[in-house]
N, C-alpha and C positions, 0 to 999 in steps of 0.2 A: 129152384123157387124164382119166379120172375118178380122183379121190383114193381109194386104197383104205382109207384109214382110215375107222372108224366116225364118224357125224356128230358135228362139234364141238357143244360146248354153246353156245359164243359165237364168232361169226365178227365181227371188228372191221374195218371199212373206214376206213384212214386211219391213216398211221404218223407223225402229229404229236403234239404233247404229250397231247393228250385221248385219242388212240386209244392210245398207248403205256401211259398211265396205266389206261386201262380194262382191257387186255390183263393188266397186271401185277396189278391188284386182283383180277379174275376168276380168273386162274391160282392165285393165292395163296388163294383161298376154295375151291379144289377143282375148278374148271371145266377141261374141255378146250376149249383157246382156239386160234383161228387168227387171226393179224394179217396183214391184206393192204395193202401200199403201192406205189402204181404207181410211184414214183420211188426215192430213197433215203429212209432214215429223217430226217425233220426237214428235208426239202429245200425246203419252202416257208415258210409263215408262222412255224413254231416254231423256225427258225434266224434269223429277221430281225427279233426283237425289239430291245428298247434294252438287253437284258441284264439287267434288273432284277428282283428279287423285291421287290415294293413293294405298298403298299395303294392307291395312286393320290392322292396328296394332291389333285391337281385336281379329282377326282371329287366332293369334298366340295361345292364350290360349285355342282354339278349336283344336290345333294341325294341322292347315290348312298351313303347312309349304311350301308345293309345290305352294299352290295358291297365297300365300303371296308374294313368291321368283318371281313369274311369274309376278305378278303385280307390283312389285318393280323395275324389269328390264324394264318394259313398262313404267314407269314414264318418264324417261329421254329421251327414244325413242319418245315419244308422244309430249314431250316439244319440242325437236328438230325439228319435222316436222310441228309443230302448235304453234310457240312461241308467235302469236298474242292472241290465245284464251285459251292458257295454260299458267301458269305463277307459279314459286315457292311460296310456303307459309310457314311460320314458325309457327308451332303450340306450345302452351305452355300447358303442362299437369300438373296442380297442384297436389301435393300429399295431399291426405284426409285421416286424422287418421281414423282407423276403417276399412277402404277398402282395396283395394290391397297394399302390403307393398311397401316400398320405393325400396328395393333390387329386388323385383319383376318387378317393373315397368322398373328399369335400366337395368334389364336382357333382357326384352322384347325389350327395344329401342336398347340395343347392338346388338340383333339378326336382327332387323329391319334396322340398318345400315349396317350390313355386307352380309347378304345372297342374296341381290338384285343386286349386282354388282354398287352400289352408285358411281358416279364419279364427278358430277358437284355441286350436292346437299351439302350444309354444314352438318356435323354430329351433333349428339345429345351433349346436354351440360346441365349439372346441373345449376339450376338459383335459386337466392335469390329473392323471390316475393316482399320482401320489398324494394328491389333496381331496380328492372326490370320494364319496362314500362307496360308491360302486368299485373304487380301486382296492380297497382293504382285503377282499376276498381272492383277488387275483395274484397272481407270480409276480415277482418283483421286476421281471423284465418288461411288463407292459406299463408303459409310462405315459404315452400320449393316446388320446381317442377322441371320440365325438359322442354327443348326445342328442337323440332326436326321438320324435313324437310318433307313436302308432296306437293303436287300441287293442284291448283284450275283450274276449267275449266268451259266454257260455253258450257254445255252438248248438248243444242239444236243446236248451231252452229257447233258443232263436227259432228253432224249427217248431218246437211246440208252441209257442206264442203266435206264430204266423197262422198255424192250424187251428188255434183257440179263437183268434180273430176271424178267420173265415167262417167257422162254425157260428160265432156269434152273429155274422152277418148272413146267416141262413145256409151255409155250405154244410154238407153230409160229409163227416169224415169217417171211414171206416179203416180201422187197422186189423191186422192180422186177416186180411182179405186179399188173396193173390188173383190178379188177372191172369187167367189161362189162356183164353183165346179171344180175338177181337175180329170182328168183320163188318163190313157195311151190309146192311138190309134196308132197302126202301129208304135211301139217303140218311139212314141213321147209324151210327156206331153201336153195335151190340157187343157187349162185354160179358163172356162167362167166366165167372170167378168162383173161388173155393174159398170157404171159411176155415178159421184153425181146427174145427172138428169136423171137417170134411163136408160141410153144408155146400150145396150148389146154389149159386145167384146167378141171376141175368140182368143186366143193366143197359139202358139205352142212352145214348146221346147224341147230341147235334155234332160235336167236336170232341176229339180225344188229343190229349196232351201227354207225351211220352217224355216224363222226367224221371227216368229210372236210374239215372246215374251210371254205375259201372254195367248195369244190366240193359242199357238202352239199347244195345243191337238185339238182345234176347228178345225184348218186348217188340221191336220190328218184326223179328222172325215171327212171333205169335201173332202179330197182326199181318202177316204175309205182304209186308212192305219192304222194298229193297232200301238198304242205307244209303246216304248221301256221303258218309265220311267213314273212315277207318278210325278205330279208337286204339289208345295205347294205354294199358292200365299200369300204373306206378304206385308202388306200396309206400306209403309213409309211417314209419315206426316211431314212437315215442317211449321214453322211459321216465318214471316219477320215483324220486328219491326223497329222502327226508331233508328238510330245508338246510342248504348249504352256503346260505347267506341272509343276513337279518334286515335289508334293506328293501325297499319297494322297487327299485330299478330292475329291469330286465336286460339281458345281454345278447347281442349278436356277434357271433364269432365266426371266424374264417378258418378254414382247415388247408393245409397244403395241397391237397388233391383239388383245389378249386370249389368245393362244396362250402356251405355255411349251414349253421345250426343256432337254434335259440336255448336260452336257458331263462325260465321265467317264473317268477313267485306263484306259487299254485296253491289254492285251498288253504291258506294260512300256514301251514306247518310242512309244506313239501315244496320241492322244486321240479319243475317239468323241463324236460331236456328233448329236443328233437328238431328238425325230423330227419329220416333217412329218404333216399329217392333210390328204388331198385324197382325194375320191371317186375310185375305180377304175373306168374305163369300159372298158379294153382287154382284151385276152387274159391270161388267167392264165398262158400260157407266156411271156409276154415282161413282166415286172415290173423296172423300173429306175427310178433316180432320174433326173427330169427335169433339164434345165439349170436351170430356174426353181427347183426344189426346192432343188439344190445351192447356187445363188446365195442363196436366202433363209437357208438354214442358216450360210452364212459371213458374211451380212450380220447375222444375228442374233448370232453369236458377237463380231462386230466392235464390237456396241454395248456388251460388256462387257469384252472382254480387251484389254490394252494392245498386244499383239502381233497385227496384223491377219493374216487368211488371206483367200486368195482361191481361186476354184475350182482355179487351178494347183496349189495346195498340196495338194489331195484325193490321197491315195493309193488310197483304196478307197472305194466306195459299195455300200450293198445296200438294197434294199427288200422289204418284205412287205406282202401284202393281209390285212387284218384283216377276219374275217366278223362283222359287227355285226348284232345284231337291229334291223330298221328300226323306230323309236320315233317317228318324225316330227321329229327334231331338224333344224334348218336346217342348222347347221354341223356339219362331219364330227367335230371335236373334242368336240362335245356329245353325240353318240351314245353310247348306253349301251355299256358294256363288260361288262355282265352277260350270263348265259347262260339259256339254256331247255332242258329236257329234254323230249322228247315220247316217251310210249312208246305203241305202236299195235299192237294185236292183230286188227286187222280182216283182215289179210291171211291170217290162220289160224296164224301164228307170230308171235311178237314182234319187232317192229322199234323199236328205240330209237335216236332222233336227237339229236344235240348241236348246238344253234345257239349260236354266239357263245362268249363265255368270254375269259379272259386267262391267260397262263402262270402266274402266281401262284397261281391258284385251281384248277388242274388236277388236283391230288390230290383236292381237296374234291368237283370236278365227276365225276371217275371213281368216287369212293366213293358219290356220290349215284346215279349211273347204275346201278352194280352192285347196289345196293339195290333199285332199281326192278326189275331183271331177276331178283332172287332169288325175288320172288313167283311167279315163272312158271317158272324153271329150277331142278329139284331139286338139281342138282349145286353150285349155289352155296350150300351151307350153311354155310359157315364164317362166322366173325365179321369184323367189320371190323378190319383189321390194318395198313394202310400208314402210318398216323400215327407208329408207333413202329419200324418196321422199316427199317434202314438200306439205301440203295441200295447197288450192289455199289461195293467200295472206302469207303464212308462209315462203317465200323465203328470210329469213333474219335471223342473229345470234340469239341464245338465250337470249344474252345480249344486243339486239338491239332495244328493244321495246321504251325505253326512247328516243333513237334518232329518231326513226320512228315518234313518236308524236311530236317531236321538229320539224321535217321537215314539218310535216301537218300543223302546226301552223305557220311556216314561210311562207309556199306557200299560206296558206288561213287565214290571220290574223283576219279575221271577225268571224271566228269560237271560241266560248267560250272554256276555257281550258277543261272543263269538256266534252264537245261535241267533241272534238279533241282527248281526251283520249279515249271516247268510240269508236268513229269510227276506231281509230288504233286498238283497242282490239277486235273489230268485223271482220274487213276486212282486216287488215294487209296493205300489199303493193296493194292490189287490190282495196283498196279506192281511188288510185289516178286515176282509171278508170273513175269512176263517179264523182269524184270531178272535174276532168278536170282541165281547168284553171280559175276556178270560182275566182271571186273577191268579191262576196258579194252573198246575199240569192237569189236575183233576177237571178243570173246565174244558180241557182240550182232550179229554179221554184217556190221559196218562200219557207220560213219555215212554217210548218204546226204547229208545237208546240215542245218545249223542245227539240231544235236542230234537228229535225226530217224534213228534206227537201223533196219536191216532187221528186226530183232526187233520192234520196236514197230510199224513197218508191218504185220507178218505178224499180230501180233496183232489190228491193227484189222481186217483180212481175215478172219482166222477167228474172231473173237470178236465183232465190231462190224459185221458186214456190209458192210464197205467194198469197193468194187470199182474206184473210179477215182480219179486223182490228185485231182479236185474234193472226193471224199468225204472224203479224208485231210487236205487242205490246208485247207479251208474249212468242214468240219463236225466232223470228229474232233478237228481243231486249228484254229489260225489261222495256221499256219505259211505260208500262201499270202502273208501279209504280208512275208515275208522271202524266200521262194524266187525265184530268177531264172529265166529260161526255160530255160536249160540244167539247172538243178537239177530243175526240172519233169520234164524228158526223161529225168534219172537216176532219178526216181522212177518214172515210167512204165515204165522198162525193168526195175526191180526187181519191180514188180507183174506184169509179163509173165512174169518168171521164176519167181514164185511159183505161177503158173497152170500151169506145165509139170509 
């Protein structure tokens, strides 16, 4: 089936954070944009991060100063445009005898505070863990440490909101549509694609953006274009356990093997621990935490917390494959998290490929990519704009989340506190649209379970491209941590009813 639309200015392959970011930026500059994603938005690497907007403190010891500076500058920019899904987080880094000395940690944190233009986030300070709230859950041998700033993010919703904003600005977003073959005919890219039910599609565009993440080289192969870089696929795995501390601080821990990991308050009742760094050799269709990785993370946590955890305490695991530019590093954790952008016009029409990158830098990467295309695509005539324009629902001050939650509870007193908090953090001001003037669950079509209403699920389907229970429970939300098997069945029945 040939798309009857005239040629798109930009066709983006890949619905992860880079692809969604490029689609948003290009649509906002005036281009006609098509975004193709083989699965669900953010179904791969972009929903499997450590859920942080951060500069990457550990990259300083690998001399990645430019990468860290760029990411640090983006922290407050992203917080400013998405204060519902991004919020500041204070980290506690305990000093551990025999590992990195205190003076080195303090020097690194001094650089971290000053090379990225920090404005609103509080600075680093030394702490006595015997007096600090974050010291109570730790073993008594940890006495001194540091407290510093970074940010937390709902990574999958970050992708989703970029795609939503792109669509609101005229972009066409097609999920579950796999780009099979790409070639240039008469100066235009022709993309042959397959839908979820085997439908055949044909799209044409003046330029093509390869933002396929771990599949970036495979997409180049399908486009018969030679790659400019070799990629290294590194698996990062995480575990989630029941909450093991009651405060709002997160932890940055060091291990004797030189690696680091985080322990982060997660979804109210849980603690997120990760990540690992392990070369991934298997299929991209089967990415999961190995028993060894789970045991490694449990053992790492047990070197710090008073309360021991075992693999039996793990309620959920998730893993993602990071597509890193091969730089010859011996250890996976030392490989660069930097990105490369290559623009190739040899095929007769622009092909732009994004290699690598990290979620914190996605907006800057997208801006750079669209700047490169603008020299070849006349429709990309608008100025840079994404750094100051809120993502959908983010049109309120960075310090306004608590007030927004309070207003939602006042307007809808039937909502439990935890549900109002979750809704505000997911949708921001956009929650008012689907909540309307609801005075009870019946006004929202009934509660399916755990504060998820039929109205919210319908919003996810109609406005957020959700199709399955997994889309809703593990990407649009993390309610999968709470839903029972029977409740998942109830949600599936509700989705079936919506399709009728």
